[in-house]
Biotite code that builds the C-alpha atoms (Angstrom):
import biotite.structure as struc

atoms = struc.array([
    struc.Atom([-0.176, -0.304, 0.229], chain_id="A", res_id=1, res_name="MET", atom_name="CA", element="C"),
    struc.Atom([1.501, 3.473, -0.791], chain_id="A", res_id=2, res_name="THR", atom_name="CA", element="C"),
    struc.Atom([1.986, 5.908, 1.511], chain_id="A", res_id=3, res_name="GLY", atom_name="CA", element="C"),
    struc.Atom([-1.123, 8.463, 0.180], chain_id="A", res_id=4, res_name="GLU", atom_name="CA", element="C"),
    struc.Atom([-2.952, 5.575, 0.560], chain_id="A", res_id=5, res_name="ALA", atom_name="CA", element="C"),
    struc.Atom([-2.332, 4.329, 4.232], chain_id="A", res_id=6, res_name="MET", atom_name="CA", element="C"),
    struc.Atom([-2.602, 8.106, 4.898], chain_id="A", res_id=7, res_name="HIS", atom_name="CA", element="C"),
    struc.Atom([-6.270, 7.778, 2.834], chain_id="A", res_id=8, res_name="ILE", atom_name="CA", element="C"),
    struc.Atom([-7.368, 4.204, 5.111], chain_id="A", res_id=9, res_name="LYS", atom_name="CA", element="C"),
    struc.Atom([-5.720, 5.584, 8.910], chain_id="A", res_id=10, res_name="GLY", atom_name="CA", element="C"),
    struc.Atom([-7.626, 8.958, 8.419], chain_id="A", res_id=11, res_name="ALA", atom_name="CA", element="C"),
    struc.Atom([-11.309, 7.529, 7.295], chain_id="A", res_id=12, res_name="ASP", atom_name="CA", element="C"),
    struc.Atom([-10.704, 5.160, 10.127], chain_id="A", res_id=13, res_name="GLY", atom_name="CA", element="C"),
    struc.Atom([-9.827, 7.826, 12.552], chain_id="A", res_id=14, res_name="ALA", atom_name="CA", element="C"),
    struc.Atom([-13.827, 9.088, 11.167], chain_id="A", res_id=15, res_name="ARG", atom_name="CA", element="C"),
    struc.Atom([-15.159, 6.181, 11.874], chain_id="A", res_id=16, res_name="ARG", atom_name="CA", element="C"),
    struc.Atom([-13.647, 5.380, 15.000], chain_id="A", res_id=17, res_name="ALA", atom_name="CA", element="C"),
    struc.Atom([-14.909, 9.213, 15.688], chain_id="A", res_id=18, res_name="LYS", atom_name="CA", element="C"),
    struc.Atom([-18.623, 8.289, 14.619], chain_id="A", res_id=19, res_name="ARG", atom_name="CA", element="C"),
    struc.Atom([-18.736, 5.189, 16.291], chain_id="A", res_id=20, res_name="TRP", atom_name="CA", element="C"),
    struc.Atom([-17.301, 7.229, 19.364], chain_id="A", res_id=21, res_name="LEU", atom_name="CA", element="C"),
    struc.Atom([-20.582, 9.819, 19.266], chain_id="A", res_id=22, res_name="ASP", atom_name="CA", element="C"),
    struc.Atom([-23.065, 7.168, 18.815], chain_id="A", res_id=23, res_name="SER", atom_name="CA", element="C"),
    struc.Atom([-22.311, 5.325, 22.166], chain_id="A", res_id=24, res_name="THR", atom_name="CA", element="C"),
    struc.Atom([-24.115, 8.543, 23.708], chain_id="A", res_id=25, res_name="THR", atom_name="CA", element="C"),
    struc.Atom([-21.028, 9.006, 26.252], chain_id="A", res_id=26, res_name="ARG", atom_name="CA", element="C"),
    struc.Atom([-18.717, 11.305, 23.907], chain_id="A", res_id=27, res_name="VAL", atom_name="CA", element="C"),
    struc.Atom([-19.442, 14.969, 24.463], chain_id="A", res_id=28, res_name="ARG", atom_name="CA", element="C"),
    struc.Atom([-18.299, 16.311, 21.937], chain_id="A", res_id=29, res_name="SER", atom_name="CA", element="C"),
    struc.Atom([-15.208, 14.934, 19.652], chain_id="A", res_id=30, res_name="SER", atom_name="CA", element="C"),
    struc.Atom([-12.648, 15.666, 17.057], chain_id="A", res_id=31, res_name="TRP", atom_name="CA", element="C"),
    struc.Atom([-9.616, 14.132, 14.829], chain_id="A", res_id=32, res_name="THR", atom_name="CA", element="C"),
    struc.Atom([-6.378, 15.043, 13.923], chain_id="A", res_id=33, res_name="ASN", atom_name="CA", element="C"),
    struc.Atom([-7.940, 16.838, 10.868], chain_id="A", res_id=34, res_name="GLU", atom_name="CA", element="C"),
    struc.Atom([-10.160, 19.263, 12.095], chain_id="A", res_id=35, res_name="ASP", atom_name="CA", element="C"),
    struc.Atom([-8.715, 22.493, 11.408], chain_id="A", res_id=36, res_name="SER", atom_name="CA", element="C"),
    struc.Atom([-9.886, 24.231, 14.370], chain_id="A", res_id=37, res_name="VAL", atom_name="CA", element="C"),
    struc.Atom([-9.462, 21.337, 17.622], chain_id="A", res_id=38, res_name="MET", atom_name="CA", element="C"),
    struc.Atom([-6.790, 19.211, 15.762], chain_id="A", res_id=39, res_name="ALA", atom_name="CA", element="C"),
    struc.Atom([-3.566, 21.014, 17.942], chain_id="A", res_id=40, res_name="SER", atom_name="CA", element="C"),
    struc.Atom([-5.497, 19.546, 20.931], chain_id="A", res_id=41, res_name="ARG", atom_name="CA", element="C"),
    struc.Atom([-3.332, 16.086, 19.904], chain_id="A", res_id=42, res_name="LEU", atom_name="CA", element="C"),
    struc.Atom([-0.265, 17.096, 18.827], chain_id="A", res_id=43, res_name="GLU", atom_name="CA", element="C"),
    struc.Atom([2.795, 17.420, 21.957], chain_id="A", res_id=44, res_name="PHE", atom_name="CA", element="C"),
    struc.Atom([6.062, 17.231, 21.525], chain_id="A", res_id=45, res_name="ASN", atom_name="CA", element="C"),
    struc.Atom([9.039, 15.163, 22.353], chain_id="A", res_id=46, res_name="TRP", atom_name="CA", element="C"),
    struc.Atom([11.157, 16.904, 25.145], chain_id="A", res_id=47, res_name="PRO", atom_name="CA", element="C"),
    struc.Atom([14.597, 15.653, 23.758], chain_id="A", res_id=48, res_name="HIS", atom_name="CA", element="C"),
    struc.Atom([15.692, 14.781, 19.993], chain_id="A", res_id=49, res_name="GLY", atom_name="CA", element="C"),
    struc.Atom([13.149, 14.764, 17.888], chain_id="A", res_id=50, res_name="GLU", atom_name="CA", element="C"),
    struc.Atom([11.893, 17.391, 15.739], chain_id="A", res_id=51, res_name="LYS", atom_name="CA", element="C"),
    struc.Atom([8.647, 16.550, 14.290], chain_id="A", res_id=52, res_name="ARG", atom_name="CA", element="C"),
    struc.Atom([5.944, 16.889, 16.766], chain_id="A", res_id=53, res_name="PRO", atom_name="CA", element="C"),
    struc.Atom([3.624, 13.262, 18.102], chain_id="A", res_id=54, res_name="TYR", atom_name="CA", element="C"),
    struc.Atom([0.165, 13.517, 18.009], chain_id="A", res_id=55, res_name="SER", atom_name="CA", element="C"),
    struc.Atom([-3.432, 11.538, 18.212], chain_id="A", res_id=56, res_name="PHE", atom_name="CA", element="C"),
    struc.Atom([-5.894, 10.686, 15.775], chain_id="A", res_id=57, res_name="ASP", atom_name="CA", element="C"),
    struc.Atom([-8.758, 11.195, 17.502], chain_id="A", res_id=58, res_name="VAL", atom_name="CA", element="C"),
    struc.Atom([-9.618, 13.101, 21.347], chain_id="A", res_id=59, res_name="GLY", atom_name="CA", element="C"),
    struc.Atom([-12.316, 14.544, 22.643], chain_id="A", res_id=60, res_name="GLY", atom_name="CA", element="C"),
    struc.Atom([-14.712, 14.271, 25.617], chain_id="A", res_id=61, res_name="ILE", atom_name="CA", element="C"),
    struc.Atom([-16.737, 11.910, 27.559], chain_id="A", res_id=62, res_name="LEU", atom_name="CA", element="C"),
    struc.Atom([-20.760, 12.251, 29.422], chain_id="A", res_id=63, res_name="SER", atom_name="CA", element="C"),
    struc.Atom([-22.400, 10.470, 31.628], chain_id="A", res_id=64, res_name="GLY", atom_name="CA", element="C"),
    struc.Atom([-21.555, 8.875, 34.940], chain_id="A", res_id=65, res_name="GLY", atom_name="CA", element="C"),
    struc.Atom([-18.239, 8.691, 36.696], chain_id="A", res_id=66, res_name="GLU", atom_name="CA", element="C"),
    struc.Atom([-16.122, 9.497, 33.038], chain_id="A", res_id=67, res_name="PHE", atom_name="CA", element="C"),
    struc.Atom([-18.360, 12.692, 33.053], chain_id="A", res_id=68, res_name="ASP", atom_name="CA", element="C"),
    struc.Atom([-16.319, 15.950, 31.525], chain_id="A", res_id=69, res_name="GLY", atom_name="CA", element="C"),
    struc.Atom([-13.014, 13.830, 31.293], chain_id="A", res_id=70, res_name="HIS", atom_name="CA", element="C"),
    struc.Atom([-10.712, 14.494, 28.169], chain_id="A", res_id=71, res_name="PHE", atom_name="CA", element="C"),
    struc.Atom([-9.635, 11.627, 26.352], chain_id="A", res_id=72, res_name="PHE", atom_name="CA", element="C"),
    struc.Atom([-7.426, 11.007, 22.946], chain_id="A", res_id=73, res_name="VAL", atom_name="CA", element="C"),
    struc.Atom([-6.630, 7.784, 20.662], chain_id="A", res_id=74, res_name="GLY", atom_name="CA", element="C"),
    struc.Atom([-5.389, 5.721, 17.897], chain_id="A", res_id=75, res_name="GLU", atom_name="CA", element="C"),
    struc.Atom([-7.182, 3.916, 15.921], chain_id="A", res_id=76, res_name="CYS", atom_name="CA", element="C"),
    struc.Atom([-5.824, 1.396, 13.396], chain_id="A", res_id=77, res_name="LYS", atom_name="CA", element="C"),
    struc.Atom([-7.158, 0.619, 10.693], chain_id="A", res_id=78, res_name="ASN", atom_name="CA", element="C"),
    struc.Atom([-6.109, -2.826, 9.788], chain_id="A", res_id=79, res_name="TYR", atom_name="CA", element="C"),
    struc.Atom([-6.703, -6.105, 8.099], chain_id="A", res_id=80, res_name="ASP", atom_name="CA", element="C"),
    struc.Atom([-4.532, -7.875, 9.677], chain_id="A", res_id=81, res_name="ASP", atom_name="CA", element="C"),
    struc.Atom([-2.242, -7.900, 13.217], chain_id="A", res_id=82, res_name="ALA", atom_name="CA", element="C"),
    struc.Atom([0.178, -5.926, 10.872], chain_id="A", res_id=83, res_name="GLY", atom_name="CA", element="C"),
    struc.Atom([3.011, -3.731, 12.582], chain_id="A", res_id=84, res_name="ASP", atom_name="CA", element="C"),
    struc.Atom([0.528, -2.965, 14.993], chain_id="A", res_id=85, res_name="GLN", atom_name="CA", element="C"),
    struc.Atom([2.618, -3.954, 18.027], chain_id="A", res_id=86, res_name="GLY", atom_name="CA", element="C"),
    struc.Atom([4.868, -2.018, 17.945], chain_id="A", res_id=87, res_name="THR", atom_name="CA", element="C"),
    struc.Atom([3.127, 0.867, 16.394], chain_id="A", res_id=88, res_name="HIS", atom_name="CA", element="C"),
    struc.Atom([1.662, 0.333, 20.177], chain_id="A", res_id=89, res_name="TYR", atom_name="CA", element="C"),
    struc.Atom([5.078, 0.094, 21.801], chain_id="A", res_id=90, res_name="ASP", atom_name="CA", element="C"),
    struc.Atom([5.141, 4.264, 20.652], chain_id="A", res_id=91, res_name="ASP", atom_name="CA", element="C"),
    struc.Atom([1.690, 4.846, 21.621], chain_id="A", res_id=92, res_name="TRP", atom_name="CA", element="C"),
    struc.Atom([2.068, 3.605, 24.977], chain_id="A", res_id=93, res_name="VAL", atom_name="CA", element="C"),
    struc.Atom([5.165, 5.615, 25.961], chain_id="A", res_id=94, res_name="ALA", atom_name="CA", element="C"),
    struc.Atom([3.234, 8.888, 23.778], chain_id="A", res_id=95, res_name="LYS", atom_name="CA", element="C"),
    struc.Atom([0.758, 8.558, 26.269], chain_id="A", res_id=96, res_name="CYS", atom_name="CA", element="C"),
    struc.Atom([3.586, 8.236, 29.810], chain_id="A", res_id=97, res_name="TYR", atom_name="CA", element="C"),
    struc.Atom([5.014, 11.241, 28.219], chain_id="A", res_id=98, res_name="LEU", atom_name="CA", element="C"),
    struc.Atom([1.565, 13.003, 27.961], chain_id="A", res_id=99, res_name="THR", atom_name="CA", element="C"),
    struc.Atom([-0.481, 12.039, 31.336], chain_id="A", res_id=100, res_name="ARG", atom_name="CA", element="C"),
    struc.Atom([3.369, 13.386, 32.744], chain_id="A", res_id=101, res_name="ARG", atom_name="CA", element="C"),
    struc.Atom([3.811, 17.146, 31.015], chain_id="A", res_id=102, res_name="ASP", atom_name="CA", element="C"),
    struc.Atom([-0.073, 17.407, 30.372], chain_id="A", res_id=103, res_name="HIS", atom_name="CA", element="C"),
    struc.Atom([-2.313, 15.376, 32.359], chain_id="A", res_id=104, res_name="HIS", atom_name="CA", element="C"),
    struc.Atom([-5.138, 17.710, 32.105], chain_id="A", res_id=105, res_name="ARG", atom_name="CA", element="C"),
    struc.Atom([-5.571, 17.569, 28.642], chain_id="A", res_id=106, res_name="LEU", atom_name="CA", element="C"),
    struc.Atom([-5.817, 13.586, 28.576], chain_id="A", res_id=107, res_name="ALA", atom_name="CA", element="C"),
    struc.Atom([-8.024, 10.952, 30.856], chain_id="A", res_id=108, res_name="ASP", atom_name="CA", element="C"),
    struc.Atom([-8.325, 8.140, 29.031], chain_id="A", res_id=109, res_name="HIS", atom_name="CA", element="C"),
    struc.Atom([-5.674, 6.633, 25.945], chain_id="A", res_id=110, res_name="PHE", atom_name="CA", element="C"),
    struc.Atom([-8.025, 4.370, 23.584], chain_id="A", res_id=111, res_name="MET", atom_name="CA", element="C"),
    struc.Atom([-6.444, 2.164, 20.837], chain_id="A", res_id=112, res_name="TRP", atom_name="CA", element="C"),
    struc.Atom([-9.073, 1.374, 18.400], chain_id="A", res_id=113, res_name="ILE", atom_name="CA", element="C"),
    struc.Atom([-8.845, -0.727, 16.327], chain_id="A", res_id=114, res_name="THR", atom_name="CA", element="C"),
    struc.Atom([-10.155, -3.710, 13.517], chain_id="A", res_id=115, res_name="TRP", atom_name="CA", element="C"),
    struc.Atom([-8.027, -6.137, 14.487], chain_id="A", res_id=116, res_name="HIS", atom_name="CA", element="C"),
    struc.Atom([-6.710, -7.925, 17.524], chain_id="A", res_id=117, res_name="PRO", atom_name="CA", element="C"),
    struc.Atom([-2.909, -8.075, 17.802], chain_id="A", res_id=118, res_name="PHE", atom_name="CA", element="C"),
    struc.Atom([-0.342, -9.959, 20.105], chain_id="A", res_id=119, res_name="ARG", atom_name="CA", element="C"),
    struc.Atom([-2.731, -12.065, 21.108], chain_id="A", res_id=120, res_name="VAL", atom_name="CA", element="C"),
    struc.Atom([-1.156, -14.127, 23.562], chain_id="A", res_id=121, res_name="THR", atom_name="CA", element="C"),
    struc.Atom([-0.020, -10.679, 25.980], chain_id="A", res_id=122, res_name="LYS", atom_name="CA", element="C"),
    struc.Atom([-3.736, -9.463, 25.185], chain_id="A", res_id=123, res_name="TRP", atom_name="CA", element="C"),
    struc.Atom([-4.529, -9.598, 29.234], chain_id="A", res_id=124, res_name="THR", atom_name="CA", element="C"),
    struc.Atom([-0.932, -7.844, 29.303], chain_id="A", res_id=125, res_name="SER", atom_name="CA", element="C"),
    struc.Atom([-1.171, -5.004, 27.512], chain_id="A", res_id=126, res_name="LEU", atom_name="CA", element="C"),
    struc.Atom([-2.499, -2.998, 29.479], chain_id="A", res_id=127, res_name="CYS", atom_name="CA", element="C"),
    struc.Atom([-0.423, -3.526, 32.565], chain_id="A", res_id=128, res_name="SER", atom_name="CA", element="C"),
    struc.Atom([2.360, -1.074, 34.169], chain_id="A", res_id=129, res_name="PRO", atom_name="CA", element="C"),
    struc.Atom([4.852, -3.694, 32.692], chain_id="A", res_id=130, res_name="GLU", atom_name="CA", element="C"),
    struc.Atom([3.827, -2.689, 29.199], chain_id="A", res_id=131, res_name="THR", atom_name="CA", element="C"),
    struc.Atom([3.982, 0.884, 29.577], chain_id="A", res_id=132, res_name="VAL", atom_name="CA", element="C"),
    struc.Atom([7.609, 0.353, 30.627], chain_id="A", res_id=133, res_name="ILE", atom_name="CA", element="C"),
    struc.Atom([8.746, -1.608, 27.788], chain_id="A", res_id=134, res_name="GLU", atom_name="CA", element="C"),
    struc.Atom([7.505, 0.555, 24.737], chain_id="A", res_id=135, res_name="GLY", atom_name="CA", element="C"),
    struc.Atom([9.274, 3.564, 27.045], chain_id="A", res_id=136, res_name="LEU", atom_name="CA", element="C"),
    struc.Atom([12.258, 1.244, 27.249], chain_id="A", res_id=137, res_name="LEU", atom_name="CA", element="C"),
    struc.Atom([11.994, 0.981, 23.226], chain_id="A", res_id=138, res_name="GLN", atom_name="CA", element="C"),
    struc.Atom([15.405, 2.032, 21.907], chain_id="A", res_id=139, res_name="PRO", atom_name="CA", element="C"),
    struc.Atom([13.520, 4.447, 19.817], chain_id="A", res_id=140, res_name="ARG", atom_name="CA", element="C"),
    struc.Atom([12.055, 5.769, 22.210], chain_id="A", res_id=141, res_name="ASN", atom_name="CA", element="C"),
    struc.Atom([15.149, 6.570, 25.174], chain_id="A", res_id=142, res_name="ILE", atom_name="CA", element="C"),
    struc.Atom([16.539, 9.526, 23.061], chain_id="A", res_id=143, res_name="GLU", atom_name="CA", element="C"),
    struc.Atom([13.666, 10.902, 22.521], chain_id="A", res_id=144, res_name="ARG", atom_name="CA", element="C"),
    struc.Atom([11.565, 10.565, 25.870], chain_id="A", res_id=145, res_name="ILE", atom_name="CA", element="C"),
    struc.Atom([14.668, 10.761, 28.574], chain_id="A", res_id=146, res_name="PHE", atom_name="CA", element="C"),
    struc.Atom([17.582, 12.494, 26.759], chain_id="A", res_id=147, res_name="GLY", atom_name="CA", element="C"),
    struc.Atom([19.743, 9.641, 27.071], chain_id="A", res_id=148, res_name="THR", atom_name="CA", element="C"),
    struc.Atom([20.890, 6.331, 24.981], chain_id="A", res_id=149, res_name="GLN", atom_name="CA", element="C"),
    struc.Atom([21.746, 4.469, 28.003], chain_id="A", res_id=150, res_name="ASP", atom_name="CA", element="C"),
    struc.Atom([19.114, 2.286, 28.846], chain_id="A", res_id=151, res_name="ARG", atom_name="CA", element="C"),
    struc.Atom([19.223, 2.103, 32.775], chain_id="A", res_id=152, res_name="GLU", atom_name="CA", element="C"),
    struc.Atom([19.758, 5.426, 32.963], chain_id="A", res_id=153, res_name="GLU", atom_name="CA", element="C"),
    struc.Atom([16.440, 5.634, 31.383], chain_id="A", res_id=154, res_name="ALA", atom_name="CA", element="C"),
    struc.Atom([14.808, 2.856, 33.832], chain_id="A", res_id=155, res_name="LEU", atom_name="CA", element="C"),
    struc.Atom([15.887, 5.099, 36.056], chain_id="A", res_id=156, res_name="SER", atom_name="CA", element="C"),
    struc.Atom([14.143, 8.233, 35.066], chain_id="A", res_id=157, res_name="GLU", atom_name="CA", element="C"),
    struc.Atom([10.860, 6.364, 35.032], chain_id="A", res_id=158, res_name="ILE", atom_name="CA", element="C"),
    struc.Atom([8.337, 7.804, 37.411], chain_id="A", res_id=159, res_name="ASP", atom_name="CA", element="C"),
    struc.Atom([6.891, 4.699, 38.342], chain_id="A", res_id=160, res_name="GLN", atom_name="CA", element="C"),
    struc.Atom([3.344, 6.665, 39.609], chain_id="A", res_id=161, res_name="SER", atom_name="CA", element="C"),
    struc.Atom([3.033, 8.102, 36.494], chain_id="A", res_id=162, res_name="VAL", atom_name="CA", element="C"),
    struc.Atom([3.250, 4.035, 34.583], chain_id="A", res_id=163, res_name="VAL", atom_name="CA", element="C"),
    struc.Atom([1.000, 2.887, 36.884], chain_id="A", res_id=164, res_name="VAL", atom_name="CA", element="C"),
    struc.Atom([-1.365, 5.424, 36.682], chain_id="A", res_id=165, res_name="ASP", atom_name="CA", element="C"),
    struc.Atom([-1.118, 5.153, 32.306], chain_id="A", res_id=166, res_name="VAL", atom_name="CA", element="C"),
    struc.Atom([-1.683, 1.348, 32.674], chain_id="A", res_id=167, res_name="ALA", atom_name="CA", element="C"),
    struc.Atom([-5.203, 1.970, 34.644], chain_id="A", res_id=168, res_name="GLU", atom_name="CA", element="C"),
    struc.Atom([-5.950, 5.046, 31.780], chain_id="A", res_id=169, res_name="ARG", atom_name="CA", element="C"),
    struc.Atom([-5.708, 2.605, 29.059], chain_id="A", res_id=170, res_name="LEU", atom_name="CA", element="C"),
    struc.Atom([-8.003, 0.800, 26.810], chain_id="A", res_id=171, res_name="TRP", atom_name="CA", element="C"),
    struc.Atom([-8.274, -1.297, 23.830], chain_id="A", res_id=172, res_name="LEU", atom_name="CA", element="C"),
    struc.Atom([-11.251, -1.278, 21.360], chain_id="A", res_id=173, res_name="ILE", atom_name="CA", element="C"),
    struc.Atom([-11.721, -3.443, 18.945], chain_id="A", res_id=174, res_name="VAL", atom_name="CA", element="C"),
    struc.Atom([-14.424, -2.710, 16.451], chain_id="A", res_id=175, res_name="LEU", atom_name="CA", element="C"),
    struc.Atom([-15.742, -4.824, 13.184], chain_id="A", res_id=176, res_name="HIS", atom_name="CA", element="C"),
    struc.Atom([-17.916, -3.230, 10.478], chain_id="A", res_id=177, res_name="GLU", atom_name="CA", element="C"),
    struc.Atom([-20.988, -4.797, 11.615], chain_id="A", res_id=178, res_name="LYS", atom_name="CA", element="C"),
    struc.Atom([-20.823, -3.847, 15.631], chain_id="A", res_id=179, res_name="GLN", atom_name="CA", element="C"),
    struc.Atom([-19.914, -0.292, 13.722], chain_id="A", res_id=180, res_name="GLU", atom_name="CA", element="C"),
    struc.Atom([-24.158, -0.431, 12.256], chain_id="A", res_id=181, res_name="LYS", atom_name="CA", element="C"),
    struc.Atom([-25.626, -2.021, 15.428], chain_id="A", res_id=182, res_name="LEU", atom_name="CA", element="C"),
    struc.Atom([-25.183, 1.798, 17.350], chain_id="A", res_id=183, res_name="VAL", atom_name="CA", element="C"),
    struc.Atom([-28.072, 4.207, 18.053], chain_id="A", res_id=184, res_name="ILE", atom_name="CA", element="C"),
    struc.Atom([-29.248, 5.434, 15.089], chain_id="A", res_id=185, res_name="THR", atom_name="CA", element="C"),
    struc.Atom([-28.754, 9.488, 14.171], chain_id="A", res_id=186, res_name="PRO", atom_name="CA", element="C"),
    struc.Atom([-32.870, 9.966, 15.152], chain_id="A", res_id=187, res_name="GLN", atom_name="CA", element="C"),
    struc.Atom([-32.284, 8.517, 18.384], chain_id="A", res_id=188, res_name="HIS", atom_name="CA", element="C"),
    struc.Atom([-29.504, 10.296, 19.444], chain_id="A", res_id=189, res_name="ARG", atom_name="CA", element="C"),
    struc.Atom([-30.746, 13.684, 18.161], chain_id="A", res_id=190, res_name="GLY", atom_name="CA", element="C"),
    struc.Atom([-33.365, 13.096, 20.720], chain_id="A", res_id=191, res_name="LEU", atom_name="CA", element="C"),
    struc.Atom([-31.359, 12.170, 23.379], chain_id="A", res_id=192, res_name="ILE", atom_name="CA", element="C"),
    struc.Atom([-29.160, 15.184, 22.844], chain_id="A", res_id=193, res_name="LEU", atom_name="CA", element="C"),
    struc.Atom([-32.480, 16.940, 22.753], chain_id="A", res_id=194, res_name="ALA", atom_name="CA", element="C"),
    struc.Atom([-33.069, 15.714, 26.143], chain_id="A", res_id=195, res_name="HIS", atom_name="CA", element="C"),
    struc.Atom([-29.990, 16.459, 27.676], chain_id="A", res_id=196, res_name="GLN", atom_name="CA", element="C"),
    struc.Atom([-30.537, 20.114, 26.218], chain_id="A", res_id=197, res_name="ALA", atom_name="CA", element="C"),
    struc.Atom([-33.746, 20.428, 27.646], chain_id="A", res_id=198, res_name="GLU", atom_name="CA", element="C"),
    struc.Atom([-32.455, 19.857, 31.074], chain_id="A", res_id=199, res_name="LYS", atom_name="CA", element="C"),
    struc.Atom([-29.175, 21.872, 30.857], chain_id="A", res_id=200, res_name="GLY", atom_name="CA", element="C"),
    struc.Atom([-26.605, 18.806, 31.093], chain_id="A", res_id=201, res_name="GLU", atom_name="CA", element="C"),
    struc.Atom([-25.055, 19.908, 27.703], chain_id="A", res_id=202, res_name="ILE", atom_name="CA", element="C"),
])
């Protein structure tokens, strides 16, 4: 697949993830990294070396219950198979750690939204503190996060409390084309939003 085709497929995944999240009725507001106004809320700088910022694909504000008013950001993988998601996931948990450490007011939850499972033999541990640390200690991440090439030095600089905090805020969401259709209809969602507006909840 060409770079342009991958970009188009990725953008389609972000739009579909946003649409599905909105359809849960638990999202007050959402946006993608293509939004002309809100995209900047999804972009952050690496502390060392790397000049290009990192970004998330989708973000927004949750609504209702224990998550009311919480901010979320997400990575969307519109893949037909497991592919190289494991490598990207290592980088993603490192980005989640960095975002939570340096910009905690901008992200309360981190969602990995995919159309195909990956690392199935490790699936139950993908949201563990150990997996977050593993991502942080990938050679490509050590220098741009900790400003060193020494693994032991980087390990000593990891804030374990942030690691545990991030692990508790990770979400793994696997979608399917049929599942995307089995959601509330736009008409019924409109009724819910109108009811919430009438009660002053939005």
